[in-house]
C-alpha positions as CSV (number, residue, x, y, z in Angstrom):
1,M,-105.1,28.7,18.2
2,R,-102.0,26.6,17.9
3,S,-99.1,26.5,20.3
4,Q,-96.6,29.3,20.2
5,A,-94.0,27.2,18.6
6,E,-96.4,26.2,15.8
7,A,-98.2,29.5,15.5
8,G,-95.2,31.7,14.6
9,G,-96.4,34.8,12.9
10,V,-100.1,34.7,14.0
11,L,-99.2,35.1,17.7
12,E,-96.7,37.8,16.8
13,H,-99.3,39.7,14.8
14,L,-101.9,39.2,17.5
15,A,-99.5,40.5,20.3
16,K,-98.7,43.7,18.3
17,N,-102.2,44.3,17.1
18,L,-103.8,43.7,20.6
19,R,-101.4,46.1,22.3
20,R,-101.9,48.8,19.5
21,L,-105.7,48.4,19.5
22,R,-105.9,48.4,23.4
23,L,-103.8,51.6,23.6
24,A,-105.8,53.2,20.9
25,A,-109.0,52.5,22.8
26,G,-107.4,54.0,25.9
27,L,-107.7,50.8,28.0
28,S,-105.4,49.3,30.5
29,Q,-104.8,45.6,30.5
30,D,-107.1,45.4,33.6
31,E,-109.9,47.2,31.9
32,L,-109.6,45.1,28.7
33,A,-109.7,42.0,30.8
34,R,-112.8,43.1,32.6
35,K,-114.6,44.1,29.4
36,S,-113.7,40.8,27.6
37,G,-114.3,38.5,30.5
38,L,-110.7,37.3,30.5
39,S,-108.0,37.5,33.2
40,R,-105.5,40.2,33.2
41,R,-102.8,37.5,33.1
42,M,-104.3,36.2,29.9
43,V,-104.4,39.6,28.3
44,N,-100.8,40.3,29.4
45,G,-99.6,36.9,28.1
46,V,-101.2,37.4,24.7
47,E,-99.7,40.8,24.4
48,A,-96.3,39.3,25.3
49,G,-96.8,36.8,22.5
50,G,-96.4,33.8,24.8
51,T,-99.9,32.8,25.6
52,N,-102.2,30.7,23.6
53,I,-105.9,31.9,23.3
54,S,-109.0,30.2,22.0
55,L,-110.8,31.6,18.9
56,A,-113.9,32.3,21.0
57,N,-111.9,34.3,23.5
58,L,-110.4,36.3,20.6
59,D,-114.0,37.1,19.6
60,H,-114.6,38.4,23.2
61,V,-111.5,40.6,23.0
62,A,-112.5,42.0,19.6
63,A,-116.0,42.8,20.9
64,A,-114.5,44.5,24.0
65,L,-112.2,46.6,21.8
66,N,-115.1,47.2,19.3
67,V,-113.0,45.9,16.4
68,A,-113.3,43.0,14.0
69,F,-111.8,39.7,14.8
70,V,-109.6,39.9,11.8
71,D,-108.1,43.2,13.0
72,L,-106.5,41.2,15.9
73,V,-104.8,38.5,13.8
74,Q,-104.0,40.0,10.4
75,P,-100.5,40.6,9.3
76,P,-99.5,44.3,9.0
77,R,-100.7,46.0,5.8
78,Q,-102.6,43.0,4.6
79,P,-106.2,43.6,3.3
80,H,-109.1,41.7,4.9
81,D,-110.0,40.1,1.5
82,S,-106.8,38.1,1.1
83,L,-105.6,37.1,4.5
84,R,-104.7,33.3,4.4
85,V,-103.8,33.2,8.1
86,L,-103.3,29.7,9.6
87,M,-105.3,30.0,12.8
88,W,-105.4,26.4,14.1
89,Q,-103.5,23.2,13.5
90,S,-103.9,19.8,15.2
91,A,-101.1,18.2,17.1
92,S,-100.6,15.9,14.1
93,Q,-100.5,18.9,11.8
94,A,-102.8,17.0,9.4
95,S,-105.8,19.2,10.3
96,Q,-106.0,23.0,10.0
97,A,-108.2,26.1,9.9
98,V,-107.2,29.0,7.6
99,L,-108.9,32.4,7.8
100,L,-109.1,33.3,4.1
101,G,-110.7,36.8,4.3
102,A,-113.4,38.9,5.9
103,A,-116.0,41.4,4.7
104,P,-118.2,43.9,6.5
105,A,-121.7,42.7,7.7
106,S,-123.5,44.1,10.7
107,R,-120.0,43.7,12.1
108,Q,-118.1,41.3,9.9
109,V,-118.2,38.0,7.9
110,E,-115.2,35.7,7.9
111,L,-114.4,33.0,5.3
112,W,-112.5,30.0,6.5
113,S,-111.0,26.9,4.9
114,W,-110.9,23.8,7.1
115,I,-109.2,20.4,6.8
116,L,-109.7,17.6,9.3
117,A,-107.8,14.4,9.0
118,P,-109.6,11.1,9.7
119,G,-110.4,10.7,13.4
120,E,-109.6,14.3,14.3
121,R,-112.0,16.9,15.9
122,Y,-112.1,20.5,16.8
123,D,-114.0,21.6,19.9
124,A,-115.2,25.2,19.9
125,D,-116.3,27.4,22.8
126,P,-119.5,29.4,22.3
127,D,-119.2,32.6,20.3
128,P,-121.0,35.7,21.7
129,A,-124.7,36.0,21.2
130,G,-125.7,37.0,17.6
131,F,-122.9,34.9,15.9
132,S,-123.8,32.3,13.3
133,E,-121.9,30.0,11.0
134,M,-122.5,28.7,7.5
135,L,-120.8,25.4,6.6
136,Y,-120.3,23.9,3.1
137,V,-118.7,20.5,2.8
138,L,-116.3,20.2,-0.2
139,E,-115.0,16.7,0.4
140,G,-115.7,14.0,3.0
141,E,-118.3,13.9,5.8
142,L,-118.6,16.4,8.7
143,Q,-120.2,15.5,12.0
144,L,-121.3,18.7,13.6
145,E,-121.9,18.1,17.3
146,L,-124.4,20.6,18.8
147,A,-126.3,20.7,22.1
148,A,-129.5,19.6,20.2
149,G,-127.6,16.6,18.7
150,T,-125.3,15.6,15.9
151,K,-125.8,16.8,12.3
152,T,-124.0,14.8,9.6
153,L,-123.1,16.8,6.4
154,G,-121.8,15.0,3.3
155,T,-120.0,16.4,0.2
156,G,-122.1,19.2,-1.2
157,D,-124.2,19.7,2.0
158,F,-124.7,23.2,3.5
159,F,-125.8,24.1,7.0
160,V,-126.4,27.3,9.0
161,F,-126.5,27.4,12.8
162,S,-126.0,29.7,15.8
163,S,-122.5,29.4,17.0
164,A,-123.4,31.0,20.4
165,Q,-123.2,27.5,21.8
166,A,-120.5,24.9,22.3
167,Y,-120.0,22.8,19.2
168,S,-117.5,20.4,17.6
169,Y,-116.4,19.5,14.1
170,V,-115.6,15.8,13.9
171,N,-114.2,13.7,11.0
172,A,-115.3,10.2,12.0
173,G,-114.6,8.9,8.4
174,S,-111.6,7.3,6.9
175,S,-110.8,10.1,4.4
176,T,-109.8,13.8,4.7
177,L,-112.6,16.2,5.4
178,R,-112.5,19.6,3.7
179,F,-115.1,22.3,4.3
180,T,-115.6,26.1,4.2
181,R,-116.9,28.0,7.1
182,N,-118.4,31.5,7.1
183,V,-118.7,33.2,10.5
184,A,-121.1,36.2,10.7
185,S,-121.5,38.5,13.6
C-alpha cells in the first residue's frame, strides 16, 4: 500500500476494521500474527494506523481472520460493489491501483483499475495458494514478469495466471498503461 501520509483514509479504515474483525474472531494480536505469518509488531502497527503493509500480507491477514480482503479495507457502510478505494500509488503519484469492487466467489472476486506511468513498475509478493488473476489491457502495453518469463500484453489483450507466485507489472513503454485486474480466491 502507499505510505501513511499518502494513504489517508485506507490506513484508517484498515486499522479500525482489523481491530474490530480480530476482536470478533476472539484473537489476540499474537494469535493473529501466528495465524497470518506476520510479526506481532506488524499487526500492532497496522491496528495503530501507522504501519504500511503489502497487499499480499493483507491477503494473509484476511485468510487468518476468515474474512474477505475487502472487509479489511472498505470504508464504513460502503457496499462491496462500489468501493473505489485507492490502494497503491507510486512515489511519483502518476501510477495507481484502485479497488473498484468485490463479489462472492469460492471466497471472493475483486475488480481493480490500474494505471502505470511510463517507466514505472509494481512488484507483487505471492498471494496464497489458490489465487489467480485475470488482466485486461485497456491502453498501452503491459509487461507481466513471472517466474516462467515475461508476458507482453497490448491493448485488448487478456491473460489469466496464478498469482501464488512473485510477479511484476511493468510499463516499459512511453505512454500511460491502463488495465483492469480481477483477483479470484
